[in-house]
C-alpha positions, 0 to 999 in steps of 0.5 A: 515747814520745809525748814522745820522738816530739814531741821529734824531730818538733820537730827535724825541724820545725827542720831543715826550716826551715833547708833548705827553699828554698820560703820566701823572706823579706824581711829589711827587715822585723820580726818580730811579737812573737807569732810570731816572737820579735822584741822588740816596737818601742819608741822609744829613750829620748832620751839626754842629747845635749847634750854629744855634739851639742857633741863631735860638731859645729862648728855650733850645732843652732839654727844648723844646723836654722834653715831646717828648723824654719821647716817644722816644721809642714809636715813634722810633718803629712806625717810624721803622713800617714806614720805613717797609711800605714804604722801596719799595721807590717812582717811578717816571714817565715822565711829560708832563702835570706838573700836579704835580706842586703844589701851594708851596707858595700861599694858607693857606701855604703862612702864614707860609712862611710869618713867615719864609721869615726874617730868609730864603728868602733872601739866598734862592734867593741869591742862585737862583740868583747865579744858574741863572747866572752861567747856563747862563755864560756857552756858548750855542753855539754847540761844535763838541761834543754836540749839542743842540738837540732843535735847530730846525732851525739849524737841519732842514738845516742839516737834510736829505729832508725825515726828514725835514718835520716832523722836521718843524712840531716841529718847529711849535709846538714851535713857539706857545709858543716863546717869544723872551724876555724869550727866551734869559733869558733861558738856552739851554741844551748845557748850562745845560749839562756844567753846570751840569757836573761844578756843580757836579749835579747827571748824569746817566752814562747810560743815552744817553742825560742827559742835553736833559732829564733834560730840557724836565722834566722842560721845562714848556712852551715847548719852548726847553730852561730853563727859570729861573722859570722852571730852579730853579724848576728843581734845588730844585726838582731834587736835593731834596735828596741832598740838603744841601749836600757838593758833589754838587755845588748850592745844596742850601747847607748853606740855607739848613743845616740851614733849615735842623738844624731847623727840627732837633730841631723839631724833639724832638723824632729822628724820621725822621719826624715832625707833623703839631702838632710839628711845631705848638708847637715848632715854636713860640720859633723861634728867628726871625730878626723881629716881623713882620709876627707873625702867633702866634700873637694872643693867640696860644689856638685860633689856627687861622693858624694851617691851615697855617701849615697843608697845608704845610705838605699836600702840601710836606708829601710823605713817611708818612701821616700828617708829613714831612721828612727833606727832604720834610721840606727842598724842602717844604721851597725852593719850596714854595719860589720858587713859590712866587718869582721867574717868567718866566724873573725875580727872585723877591726879594720884596713882589711885588708878594707874596700877603703879603699886602692882608693879612697883615696890620698896617706895617706887624704886623697884620694878616688881616684874623686872626684879623677879625676872632678874631674880629667877635669872640670877637663881638660874645662873647660881644653880647652873654654876653650882651643877658646874662646880659640883660636876667638876668637883665629882670629876676631880674626886673620880680622877684622884680616886683613880689615883689612889686605886692604882696606887693601892693596886702597885703597893698590892703588887709589890708586897706580893713579890 
């Protein structure tokens, strides 16, 4: 009897964590392994990046980084100070409002992601499809060892009479967000539990039900399951400290190591951070398979698209102001693609959702807003030059008219004499 009571008290506690809006959370932080089940921070294994660099860039790193290397000692000292400042780490609380979710893929940053898409998007989406497929492949039925704590109808049927009213209220809350199509594409806690073990994702041994905790954290629509958008958000956000690591499966290992190699190339001072200015100066050297979506297509000195890179940094910076770490750089690109290409019921492989057609014209070669900006600047410059030429012409005309007038007066004066 005590065991049954404990199960239902646990269930009610989980429901309270789902529906309670009194505690807000910051999603730009990482939970500690002792309390929330997030993997402890670790440095990514350094990949063999030489071959990747040759593939990614047209300029040797030593040439690109020369000016930064000369400042390495100063930057290292600054970095050491930042390490001491932020050594306390991030703190995580429970999320119910999901206010921490940002527009990682839209706004000014969309232009930067457009630029990266030809290099990274296909591989990212392929991994996302495999994650969803493998999770959904797991049997969702309850086992003697584990039952889906969000299986409301089943629990009501077996609950003691005194508990059925409370569970019925939770079922009514669930029915408000229930969508049968999305529900069938969503994973329950049984599938999540099996997948986390299979994928070797971090599991806090001190947590009573790590699968239910994972579902609670990323169940945005509160239906007790994880649809594709929720599941893949969790796959990135939960594992962000080990993205690219070989210690777990479905941690975006191959593509994250490739993105990480790009970061290492840009981090000329080897501080562990890169700024928006560094990205702006070095990314034009990136070797891409197409000339489309080139945010550096206009004169680099115009700084037309610096806001795209600034937006990326602002949305992903955590450890250091105005800069991103390798972890933030990798997760920022993955979350940007997730935001643009994943919905509650599908992983979108084309550009039907990311609004590129509003940003680019002429076979994706011309940045519409940048073109209009340059056009306006050019027109204003031409108009200003025309005004200056007219002013000079008018001044010269006045000068010549004055000379002619003086000459006329002299002639008239000579005739009078």
